[in-house]
C-alpha positions as MATLAB code, in Angstrom:
seq = 'MAAEWTGTDQEELSRICLCKGIFKQQTMKLFLTLALLVTNCCCVTAQNPATTQTPVNETHVLKNADFETGSIQGWKHWRTKNAAIVNDAYSGKYAVKIGPDRGVCNQEAVVRSNALYRISAYVKTESGAEEVQLIISNHGNPVKTVSSSITSYTKVSVDFQTAFKIDSILISFVHPAGTGSALIDEVELLYLGEAPKPQLQEFMPYQARVPEVTGGVAQLDNEKVNWFLNDKFGMFIHWGVYSAMPEGSEWVRHQEAWSNEYYMGRARDTEKGFTAAKYNPKEWAALAKKAGMKYTVLTARHHDGYALFESKHPYSWTSQQDLGRDFIKEYADAVRSAGLKAGLYYSPVNWRYVGFYDPFGNNVLQNVWGYKTAAKWHKQDATMMKEEVYEQVTRLFKNYGKLNYIFWDGASLGQVKNKALSDSFWDAGRYQNPANIWPVSEKYITREDSTGKALGILGMARKFQPDMLLNERFGWVGDVHIEEGGNYSSGKISNTVVAEKCVSLQRGGWGYKPNAKVYSFEEVVMYLSNCVVRNSNLLLNVSPDREGVIPQNQQEVLLKIGVWLDRVGKGIYHTRGGPWQPLFGEYGFTYRENKIYCHIYKDYRESKFNHFITQSIAEKKVTKVINLFDGKELTWVKNKDNTITISGVDYTQNPAATLLEITLTEPVYK';
ca = [
      23.455  -27.102   28.535;
      22.287  -30.262   26.622;
      21.013  -33.585   27.440;
      19.353  -36.707   25.715;
      15.950  -37.745   26.777;
      16.083  -40.140   29.751;
      12.271  -40.718   30.436;
      12.534  -38.706   33.774;
      10.088  -35.766   34.524;
       7.177  -37.631   32.589;
       4.618  -34.968   33.547;
       6.344  -32.247   31.722;
       7.418  -34.365   28.828;
       3.885  -35.712   28.458;
       2.535  -32.152   28.385;
       4.913  -31.115   25.727;
       4.210  -34.207   23.567;
       0.539  -33.693   23.898;
       0.951  -30.156   22.684;
       3.252  -31.297   19.807;
       3.637  -34.728   18.986;
       2.321  -35.325   15.410;
       3.654  -38.450   13.509;
       3.782  -39.247    9.930;
       0.801  -41.395    8.792;
       2.619  -44.556    8.072;
       4.103  -44.779   11.536;
       1.047  -43.735   13.440;
      -0.207  -47.204   14.338;
       3.356  -48.377   15.500;
       3.761  -45.371   17.835;
       0.229  -45.753   19.296;
       0.973  -49.449   20.111;
       4.139  -48.552   21.613;
       2.346  -45.824   23.772;
       0.097  -48.457   25.036;
       2.844  -51.049   25.775;
       5.644  -48.620   27.336;
       4.787  -47.108   30.514;
       7.890  -44.991   31.186;
       8.130  -43.110   28.028;
       7.314  -39.715   26.310;
       3.620  -39.455   25.415;
       2.796  -39.803   21.739;
      -0.405  -38.485   20.216;
      -1.812  -39.313   16.943;
      -3.305  -36.220   15.180;
      -6.356  -37.015   13.178;
      -8.316  -34.718   10.815;
     -10.905  -32.422   12.461;
     -13.974  -34.419   13.606;
     -16.770  -34.650   10.966;
     -19.451  -32.282   11.897;
     -22.425  -30.747   10.219;
     -21.298  -27.515    8.545;
     -22.209  -24.215   10.128;
     -23.528  -21.523    7.703;
     -21.435  -18.368    8.622;
     -22.612  -16.367    5.662;
     -23.675  -13.692    8.151;
     -20.063  -12.526    8.582;
     -20.029  -11.379    5.108;
     -21.585   -8.156    4.255;
     -24.113   -8.124    1.301;
     -23.214  -11.468    0.303;
     -26.358  -11.832   -1.931;
     -25.931   -8.189   -3.345;
     -29.357   -7.421   -2.502;
     -28.881   -4.054   -1.028;
     -28.525   -3.045   -4.816;
     -25.000   -1.667   -4.229;
     -21.393   -3.005   -3.808;
     -21.632   -2.130   -0.075;
     -19.349   -4.289    1.677;
     -17.435   -5.211   -1.409;
     -15.763   -1.521   -1.578;
     -12.219   -3.049   -0.589;
      -9.477   -0.770   -1.985;
      -8.491   -3.432   -4.605;
     -12.237   -3.522   -5.977;
     -12.190   -2.159   -9.525;
     -14.477   -2.248  -12.626;
     -17.479   -3.564  -10.589;
     -21.188   -2.567  -10.673;
     -24.530   -4.106   -9.645;
     -26.713   -5.412  -12.245;
     -30.317   -7.082  -12.470;
     -29.166  -10.239  -13.982;
     -29.099  -12.457  -10.668;
     -29.162  -16.054   -9.745;
     -31.738  -15.400   -7.206;
     -33.268  -12.317   -5.906;
     -32.996   -9.199   -7.839;
     -29.372   -8.196   -7.909;
     -25.738   -9.694   -8.803;
     -22.288   -8.041   -9.180;
     -20.843   -7.833  -12.651;
     -17.071   -7.249  -12.971;
     -15.397   -6.324  -16.497;
     -14.952   -5.741  -19.062;
     -11.165   -6.063  -19.151;
      -9.761   -6.688  -15.763;
     -12.530   -6.499  -12.869;
     -12.055   -7.296   -9.404;
     -14.395   -7.468   -6.522;
     -13.153   -7.902   -3.005;
     -14.041   -8.149    0.597;
     -12.231   -8.540    3.640;
     -14.209  -10.882    6.145;
     -13.628  -11.642    9.863;
     -13.391  -15.400   10.427;
     -12.394  -18.138   13.135;
      -8.735  -18.848   13.477;
      -7.529  -22.457   13.292;
     -10.425  -23.479   11.373;
     -11.694  -25.284    8.291;
     -14.026  -23.446    5.972;
     -15.676  -23.578    2.552;
     -16.766  -20.593    0.471;
     -18.994  -20.900   -2.632;
     -20.810  -18.703   -4.963;
     -22.727  -18.712   -8.171;
     -21.052  -17.386  -11.274;
     -21.060  -17.187  -15.011;
     -19.202  -15.199  -17.774;
     -20.564  -13.353  -20.991;
     -18.255  -15.344  -23.111;
     -16.970  -18.999  -22.584;
     -13.692  -17.972  -23.842;
     -13.145  -15.932  -20.808;
     -13.071  -16.630  -17.099;
     -14.071  -15.744  -13.480;
     -11.992  -16.767  -10.506;
     -12.825  -17.184   -6.785;
      -9.838  -16.561   -4.988;
      -9.097  -16.864   -1.218;
      -5.955  -15.329    0.220;
      -4.641  -13.704    3.448;
      -5.815  -16.726    5.531;
      -2.153  -18.112    6.392;
      -1.991  -20.666    3.806;
      -1.214  -20.861    0.166;
      -3.868  -18.801   -1.954;
      -6.820  -21.168   -3.118;
      -8.576  -20.467   -6.319;
     -11.305  -22.024   -8.423;
     -12.556  -20.621  -11.794;
     -15.298  -21.005  -14.248;
     -15.981  -20.253  -17.961;
     -19.533  -21.436  -18.170;
     -22.003  -18.987  -19.493;
     -24.696  -20.043  -17.187;
     -25.047  -19.685  -13.370;
     -22.574  -22.426  -12.069;
     -21.765  -22.932   -8.255;
     -18.023  -22.878   -7.526;
     -16.540  -23.517   -4.140;
     -13.108  -23.414   -2.352;
     -12.211  -25.303    0.872;
      -9.423  -23.605    3.014;
      -7.880  -23.500    6.471;
      -7.154  -20.433    8.488;
      -3.888  -20.358   10.410;
      -3.833  -20.632   14.358;
      -4.309  -17.078   14.820;
      -5.470  -15.159   11.869;
      -7.920  -11.987   12.041;
      -9.569  -12.141    8.629;
      -9.477  -13.441    4.951;
      -9.483  -11.844    1.615;
     -12.155  -12.962   -0.728;
     -11.748  -11.932   -4.160;
     -13.611  -12.323   -7.683;
     -11.689  -11.577  -10.600;
     -12.346  -11.509  -14.310;
      -8.519  -11.375  -15.516;
      -8.969  -10.070  -19.206;
     -11.118   -9.846  -22.329;
     -13.972   -7.697  -23.568;
     -16.781   -9.504  -21.942;
     -17.676   -9.569  -18.238;
     -18.502  -11.904  -15.415;
     -21.283  -12.075  -12.862;
     -21.354  -13.229   -9.250;
     -24.344  -14.037   -6.791;
     -25.189  -15.889   -3.499;
     -21.814  -15.858   -1.839;
     -21.958  -18.364    1.026;
     -19.423  -19.188    3.727;
     -19.540  -22.551    5.670;
     -17.476  -23.360    8.830;
     -16.536  -27.124    8.766;
     -14.887  -27.480   12.103;
     -11.565  -27.045   14.089;
      -8.396  -27.397   12.007;
      -6.411  -30.541   12.654;
      -3.087  -30.138   14.341;
      -0.005  -29.919   12.333;
       1.756  -33.177   11.403;
       5.193  -33.850   12.662;
       7.885  -33.323    9.824;
      11.101  -35.228    9.023;
      13.874  -33.282    6.886;
      12.481  -32.230    3.392;
      14.130  -34.134    0.494;
      16.899  -31.895   -0.886;
      15.422  -30.322   -4.295;
      18.163  -28.828   -6.770;
      16.936  -26.161   -9.239;
      17.340  -27.076  -12.854;
      17.336  -24.130  -15.110;
      14.750  -23.764  -17.798;
      15.113  -22.873  -21.430;
      12.133  -21.080  -22.937;
      12.046  -18.400  -26.046;
      15.636  -19.594  -27.031;
      16.931  -18.318  -23.712;
      18.338  -20.233  -20.780;
      17.832  -19.188  -17.052;
      21.100  -18.416  -15.506;
      22.706  -21.569  -13.853;
      22.788  -22.115  -10.097;
      26.250  -20.607   -9.710;
      25.245  -17.470  -11.223;
      22.089  -16.967   -8.964;
      23.925  -17.899   -5.908;
      24.660  -14.201   -4.771;
      21.071  -13.517   -5.053;
      20.078  -16.458   -2.799;
      22.769  -15.539   -0.486;
      21.985  -11.890   -0.024;
      18.449  -12.107    0.836;
      17.480   -8.387    1.306;
      17.580   -5.511   -1.021;
      16.432   -1.840   -1.398;
      13.703   -1.097   -4.096;
      13.630    2.661   -4.840;
      10.615    4.167   -6.776;
      11.631    7.692   -7.805;
      10.661    9.836  -10.711;
       8.636   12.995  -11.644;
       5.669   11.446   -9.879;
       7.565   11.891   -6.763;
       6.618   15.749   -7.105;
       2.936   14.959   -7.335;
       1.148   15.033   -3.837;
      -2.177   13.822   -5.150;
      -0.904   10.344   -5.509;
       2.085    7.997   -6.000;
       3.671    6.402   -8.832;
       0.281    5.806  -10.696;
      -0.888    9.418  -10.078;
      -0.936   10.469  -13.882;
      -3.206    7.385  -14.437;
      -5.378    7.939  -11.374;
      -5.887   11.681  -12.334;
      -6.328   11.021  -16.026;
      -3.834   13.975  -16.684;
      -2.670   14.483  -20.382;
       0.922   14.406  -21.281;
       1.221   18.262  -21.490;
      -0.307   18.838  -18.076;
       1.909   16.049  -16.362;
       5.013   17.329  -18.013;
       4.467   20.825  -16.970;
       3.887   19.728  -13.503;
       7.151   17.807  -13.403;
       9.114   20.656  -14.998;
       7.797   23.318  -12.463;
      10.808   24.841  -11.074;
       9.393   25.673   -7.485;
       7.189   22.551   -6.945;
       8.388   20.008   -9.619;
      10.856   17.265   -9.914;
      14.078   19.005   -9.072;
      16.369   16.525   -7.554;
      17.942   19.255   -5.776;
      19.059   17.047   -3.064;
      19.656   13.838   -4.992;
      22.660   12.042   -3.534;
      22.816    8.249   -4.412;
      25.817    7.767   -2.144;
      23.440    8.447    0.860;
      21.120    6.125   -0.270;
      23.767    3.264   -0.645;
      24.869    4.263    2.770;
      21.477    3.797    4.137;
      20.939    0.447    2.375;
      24.221   -0.887    3.997;
      23.199    0.189    7.488;
      19.902   -1.437    6.973;
      21.617   -4.725    6.128;
      20.661   -4.631    2.401;
      22.997   -6.158   -0.078;
      21.576   -5.027   -3.482;
      19.454   -2.144   -4.795;
      16.991   -1.693   -7.829;
      16.245    1.836   -8.731;
      13.164    2.710  -11.167;
      15.059    3.616  -14.473;
      11.682    4.288  -16.057;
       8.074    3.839  -14.801;
       5.049    3.512  -16.641;
       4.671    7.473  -17.217;
       7.657    7.120  -19.674;
      10.182    9.530  -17.953;
      13.613    8.090  -17.981;
      16.259    8.711  -15.452;
      18.978    8.452  -17.912;
      19.964    9.778  -21.311;
      18.089    8.513  -24.475;
      18.396    9.389  -28.107;
      15.100    8.290  -29.053;
      13.152   11.155  -30.674;
      10.285   10.826  -28.476;
      11.997   10.180  -25.316;
      11.388   12.099  -22.222;
      14.442   12.190  -19.885;
      16.296   13.612  -16.829;
      19.165   14.465  -19.255;
      16.692   16.810  -21.346;
      15.104   18.544  -18.360;
      17.761   18.588  -15.779;
      21.075   17.772  -17.581;
      21.718   14.935  -15.354;
      22.076   11.213  -15.836;
      20.676    9.906  -12.600;
      21.228    6.174  -13.521;
      24.946    6.821  -14.131;
      25.340    8.480  -10.565;
      23.430    5.693   -9.063;
      25.264    2.670  -10.621;
      28.544    4.153   -9.681;
      27.594    5.068   -6.013;
      25.983    1.617   -5.184;
      28.994   -0.280   -6.626;
      31.382    1.913   -4.836;
      29.512    1.065   -1.466;
      30.034   -2.688   -2.374;
      26.414   -3.223   -3.240;
      25.043   -4.864   -6.257;
      23.359   -2.598   -8.860;
      19.838   -3.519  -10.137;
      17.419   -1.494  -12.323;
      13.653   -1.373  -12.784;
      12.355   -0.773  -16.145;
       8.713   -0.783  -17.478;
       7.964   -1.379  -20.955;
       4.648    0.163  -20.342;
       4.321    3.753  -21.448;
       1.267    5.795  -20.917;
       2.615    8.514  -23.353;
       1.479    6.568  -26.426;
      -1.877    6.269  -27.801;
      -0.660    3.005  -29.602;
      -0.269    1.362  -26.189;
      -4.179    1.070  -26.267;
      -4.548    0.562  -29.889;
      -1.633   -1.398  -31.186;
      -3.402   -2.556  -34.615;
      -4.774    0.865  -35.125;
      -8.332   -0.190  -35.383;
      -9.903   -0.809  -31.646;
      -8.728    1.484  -28.914;
      -8.781   -0.479  -25.634;
     -10.632    0.851  -22.621;
      -8.626    3.772  -21.079;
      -8.815    6.569  -18.542;
      -7.844    9.379  -21.128;
     -10.898    8.850  -23.496;
      -8.668    7.856  -26.548;
     -10.767    6.756  -29.395;
     -10.102    4.819  -32.468;
      -9.510    7.452  -35.079;
      -6.852    6.395  -37.626;
      -4.352    3.824  -38.662;
      -1.398    5.985  -37.199;
      -2.029    4.343  -33.827;
      -0.374    1.317  -35.119;
       2.761    3.412  -36.153;
       2.461    4.912  -32.787;
       2.681    1.453  -31.070;
       5.777    0.776  -33.366;
       7.521    3.968  -32.156;
       6.795    2.927  -28.390;
       8.460   -0.389  -29.080;
      11.542    1.199  -30.649;
      11.814    3.461  -27.700;
      12.068    0.454  -25.495;
      14.787   -1.264  -27.657;
      16.657    2.027  -27.832;
      16.691    2.689  -24.163;
      17.162   -1.113  -23.002;
      20.099   -1.308  -25.251;
      21.557    1.831  -23.773;
      21.024    0.472  -20.246;
      22.743   -2.725  -20.924;
      25.747   -1.354  -22.774;
      26.459    1.941  -20.938;
      26.256    1.649  -17.215;
      28.869   -1.067  -16.331;
      27.876   -4.403  -14.674;
      24.143   -4.723  -13.832;
      23.299   -7.614  -11.585;
      19.621   -7.415  -11.897;
      16.708   -6.173  -14.050;
      13.388   -5.976  -12.722;
      10.981   -5.571  -15.549;
       7.313   -4.471  -14.708;
       4.543   -5.101  -17.207;
       4.498   -5.957  -21.025;
       0.664   -6.014  -21.244;
      -0.514   -3.663  -23.955;
      -3.616   -1.416  -22.813;
      -3.159   -2.752  -19.416;
      -5.047   -5.898  -20.219;
      -3.325   -9.422  -19.806;
      -2.994  -11.146  -23.215;
       0.213  -13.041  -23.083;
      -0.146  -14.018  -26.796;
      -0.449  -10.449  -27.927;
       2.291   -9.129  -25.663;
       4.868  -11.767  -26.725;
       4.066  -11.060  -30.340;
       4.467   -7.474  -30.148;
       7.637   -7.065  -28.134;
       9.989  -10.034  -29.456;
      10.950  -10.407  -25.852;
      12.762  -13.833  -26.424;
      16.105  -14.423  -28.079;
      15.390  -13.197  -31.487;
      13.071  -10.686  -33.070;
      10.519  -12.212  -35.691;
      11.543  -10.844  -39.156;
       7.800  -10.926  -39.982;
       6.450   -8.924  -37.064;
       4.084   -6.238  -37.970;
       5.559   -3.902  -35.618;
       9.078   -3.952  -36.902;
      12.177   -2.243  -35.155;
      14.169    0.074  -37.381;
      17.559   -0.979  -38.220;
      19.287    1.754  -36.230;
      17.620    0.239  -33.045;
      18.572   -3.440  -33.903;
      21.481   -5.392  -32.328;
      22.331   -8.516  -34.231;
      24.047  -11.596  -33.141;
      27.500  -11.953  -34.158;
      27.502  -15.511  -35.313;
      24.211  -15.496  -37.175;
      23.396  -11.712  -37.983;
      19.956  -12.309  -36.678;
      18.156   -9.343  -34.960;
      18.218   -9.968  -31.158;
      15.079   -9.787  -29.104;
      14.900   -8.082  -25.479;
      16.322  -11.187  -23.819;
      18.812  -11.873  -26.507;
      20.308   -8.434  -25.997;
      20.186   -9.064  -22.175;
      22.331  -12.189  -22.515;
      24.704  -10.570  -25.004;
      25.666   -7.422  -23.216;
      24.917   -8.612  -19.529;
      25.630  -12.463  -19.583;
      25.436  -12.752  -15.580;
      22.560  -10.407  -15.101;
      19.387  -11.606  -13.326;
      15.941  -10.953  -15.076;
      12.447  -11.395  -13.570;
       9.456  -12.885  -15.503;
       7.429   -9.671  -16.135;
       8.526   -9.338  -19.822;
       6.967  -12.339  -21.569;
       9.693  -14.717  -20.446;
       9.963  -17.317  -17.632;
      12.510  -15.171  -15.930;
      15.685  -16.042  -13.652;
      13.551  -14.645  -10.653;
       9.863  -15.245   -9.669;
       8.139  -12.086   -8.089;
       5.429  -11.995   -5.539;
       4.115   -8.542   -4.734;
       1.716   -7.247   -2.137;
       1.257   -6.068    1.410;
       0.664   -9.545    2.892;
       3.376  -11.747    4.616;
       4.526  -14.452    2.427;
       2.645  -17.882    3.179;
       2.775  -21.157    1.718;
       5.605  -23.820    1.472;
       9.076  -23.736    0.463;
      10.268  -23.984   -3.161;
      13.933  -24.733   -3.506;
      13.605  -25.096   -7.298;
      12.607  -21.340   -8.014;
      14.501  -18.381   -7.336;
      11.873  -16.102   -5.610;
      11.493  -12.476   -4.397;
       8.870  -10.495   -2.701;
       8.554   -7.030   -3.113;
       6.609   -4.498   -0.696;
       6.669   -0.819   -0.092;
       7.748    0.508    3.155;
       5.288    3.254    2.703;
       1.822    2.012    3.079;
      -0.363    2.996    0.119;
       1.899    3.295   -2.796;
       5.467    2.837   -4.112;
       6.180    6.525   -5.241;
       6.548    9.312   -2.583;
       3.261   10.550   -0.869;
       3.586   13.415    1.642;
       3.254   12.431    5.208;
       2.540    8.730    4.508;
       2.584    6.236    7.406;
       5.134    3.207    7.131;
       5.188   -0.371    8.174;
       6.834   -0.605   11.546;
      10.160   -2.324   12.342;
       8.234   -5.296   13.704;
       6.202   -5.677   10.510;
       9.550   -5.518    8.418;
      10.886   -8.217   10.543;
       8.113  -10.547    9.795;
       8.207   -9.695    6.052;
      11.874  -10.599    5.865;
      11.560  -13.743    8.075;
       8.589  -15.025    6.208;
      10.400  -14.655    3.080;
      13.779  -16.324    4.044;
      12.212  -19.386    5.649;
      10.448  -20.025    2.257;
      13.755  -19.481    0.528;
      12.866  -16.131   -0.895;
      14.283  -12.563   -0.901;
      12.763   -9.450    0.244;
      12.987   -6.163   -1.922;
      11.835   -3.512    0.401;
      10.927   -0.224   -1.437;
      11.601    3.363   -0.178;
      10.111    6.436   -1.689;
      12.201    9.476   -1.914;
      10.588   12.873   -2.253;
      11.000   15.126   -5.347;
      14.266   16.481   -4.343;
      15.734   12.844   -3.670;
      15.420   12.795    0.067;
      14.086    9.417    1.799;
      11.702   10.333    4.302;
      12.764   10.295    7.952;
      10.174    7.699    9.078;
      11.399    5.352    6.303;
      14.926    5.890    7.289;
      14.272    5.102   11.064;
      12.781    1.729   10.406;
      15.626    0.930    8.000;
      18.211    1.502   10.777;
      16.365   -0.578   13.266;
      16.347   -3.476   10.873;
      20.076   -3.014   10.387;
      20.613   -3.055   14.303;
      18.698   -6.287   14.520;
      20.338   -8.091   11.414;
      23.918   -7.270   13.051;
      22.688   -9.553   15.788;
      20.641  -12.217   13.867;
      22.010  -11.855   10.422;
      23.576  -15.505   10.645;
      20.061  -17.045   10.576;
      19.291  -14.892    7.370;
      22.332  -14.521    4.986;
      23.640  -17.320    3.198;
      20.914  -19.587    4.325;
      18.181  -21.469    2.525;
      14.809  -22.326    3.626;
      14.226  -25.580    5.516;
      14.795  -28.223    6.405;
      11.212  -28.357    7.461;
       8.207  -26.516    6.077;
       7.094  -23.179    7.886;
       3.690  -22.845    9.795;
       2.376  -19.443    9.050;
       2.323  -17.169   11.993;
       4.172  -19.525   14.392;
       7.417  -20.543   12.863;
       9.848  -21.255    9.888;
      13.248  -22.433    9.466;
      16.411  -21.838    7.435;
      19.730  -23.681    7.471;
      23.330  -23.435    6.497;
      25.963  -26.221    6.517;
      25.291  -27.890   10.232;
      23.159  -24.993   11.645;
      19.537  -24.831   11.692;
      18.021  -21.535   12.479;
      14.397  -21.625   13.925;
      12.384  -18.402   13.377;
       9.726  -18.374   16.025;
       6.894  -15.748   15.844;
       4.623  -13.957   18.058;
       1.676  -16.239   17.489;
       3.503  -19.591   18.257;
       0.978  -21.502   20.227;
       3.618  -22.799   22.770;
       5.245  -19.322   23.432;
       3.678  -19.014   26.942;
       5.872  -21.897   28.074;
       9.031  -20.180   26.937;
      10.178  -23.110   24.973;
      10.282  -24.090   21.436;
       9.798  -27.635   20.063;
      11.298  -28.441   16.685;
      10.437  -30.998   14.087;
      12.241  -34.284   13.875;
      15.963  -34.213   13.381;
      15.894  -38.041   13.000;
      19.252  -39.640   14.123;
      21.376  -36.451   13.865;
      22.748  -35.118   16.861;
      22.837  -31.669   18.543;
      25.806  -30.081   20.333;
      24.534  -26.636   21.131;
      21.544  -24.242   20.918;
      21.742  -20.326   21.315;
      19.449  -17.470   20.983;
      21.041  -15.437   18.223;
      19.862  -12.056   19.717;
      22.108  -12.203   22.954;
      24.356  -15.224   22.217;
      22.914  -17.008   25.324;
      23.345  -20.944   25.274;
      19.950  -22.497   26.052;
      18.974  -25.777   27.676;
      17.627  -28.481   25.218;
      16.420  -32.136   25.366;
      16.034  -34.558   22.614;
      12.604  -36.125   22.737;
      11.566  -39.871   21.952;
      10.006  -38.741   18.529;
      13.432  -37.075   17.493;
      12.165  -33.598   18.183;
      14.040  -30.991   20.168;
      12.662  -29.266   23.166;
      14.436  -26.042   23.821;
      13.806  -24.223   27.328;
      14.399  -20.788   28.639;
      13.594  -19.055   25.360;
      13.022  -15.089   25.986;
      10.458  -14.259   23.629;
      10.511  -10.475   24.905;
      13.600   -9.488   23.330;
      11.932   -9.118   19.775;
       8.183  -10.080   19.892;
       8.150  -10.184   16.138;
      10.500  -12.896   15.460;
      13.009  -14.855   17.608;
      15.804  -16.553   16.119;
      17.550  -19.759   17.646;
      20.762  -21.317   16.267;
      20.798  -25.225   16.384;
      24.310  -26.771   15.867;
      24.357  -30.399   14.537;
      27.460  -32.755   14.599;
      27.076  -33.210   10.703;
      25.787  -30.782    7.741;
      21.804  -30.661    7.482;
      22.165  -32.078    3.979;
      25.341  -34.127    3.201;
];
């Protein structure tokens, strides 16, 4: 049932508008004037910034904000690494030092919701060529950061706003890279007042993606990336010999500082090792389809260097050698037969080589294995590592049929971010540098037909798999931008970038861990919805065990997602984010042709009234509104500010996310 606004039932409409009405700055004065002159109309409220007030110091909510306990008490977040207390303080006796190389110090702090804050600290670096970053995240808005490279204590600060309902924020101090360190002291948190109410939005201007050309390689054109933008939901699969190590997950060898020999011995144990005895990729593919996933990405090789496929490089370690099976061939055949698109993960990082930490053969970088600078042979070892990558990547591109997607993961040598060194080492662009001091042997080189030039990694990708998407984690801009981590996506829509968030369904690691807990169905719904309203995909990871079986608790969540998507998938697949920006924790939108899909979350401030109020649709007309979950048609009214109030919304059907479909008489964008 539908109706245009008639000016009746003023009390209800006034209450709705008081809760919602926010107008563009340039039209505020006009509408305020009209509100005064017209008595029989919908109420209009101009939303101004929060009232100016004296900041309230809330540093007390932080633990050990001045580090005067003489320890990193309160900063022992699981992401904290390479941090220690020192005597070189800005005030008092102690400060925290992070580094050398990558150092991180984190604290999760409870703050007020729907509030404005400022956080500050005194920071300095040991070298002006390096930096220290103050980062605020998990607050329901885009990540805020400020950095300094000054070598004397300097105050840096960040202003941020918490979402309408938020439990906490994550405060991070980061020393990204370098042989020096950074110091932090006197962290201060100020409450600046209540956050302003959201402003009313008009339709976003339509923005087209324009492919870039970098490193001599062009991003795929819009037609070739459309399948990815349409499919929205994929299955990530972390599986390898680490799946047989109950002490950890995919980083277990690094975490435990195990030698090559010990790690290989554990993997090859016929009773407790990596047996793949129940590996059946057809079952994986069937589960992905039931979950509503459209593509899959399997770890062909992780940082431990074990390849799930055949390799002819003399130092390779593969499933073909150990078990006589090429798991990638079986996988690729199975997922394509199931109608899914086939993707692979590949890590250039390889802990099996000392040269990874000492590419020049004269200065071993910090490492858990205690490798020391010993001889120039480390440089040759690094070259061999590079050649193995070229051999294996060429084989993957040539021998496994059509691949739709490659997820690179890590090109940084020694696990230290140094883009210039990584780019120089790997020759990741279109061509190899003929003067590279880490040359690739002729037998591992692929040459361009027209010029005879030796192709780099990206050149080979475009030669053998011209339609394959690549992410940006191998020294190139990439076709796909990756966001990683366990937080729901936040921030604004970017229609000019192809984006994907990856998160592991298993809590605490990507590779199998015995008896690990998983994210709930409701949490996965929020991950997926928060991605698609921002025009991004979700790549959700599963963690098969050493035999190749996906844990039952992971399967159960995936099957629930599939049932939900059977009902609401129209609001997800083949849509784009918009036409309005999302509001974290409350709502977001997708659209397709003449349909707008409202994604409404459990923290929506108006949900107690069982209605939903859209943003402005301007002069466009609505013909129908339905709840996608049950197909029920809903009553709606168009308000004076061109918003739509939808009544009778049942938010109990799926408390995580309710999807409504609005049908217009014309396309959202012509």
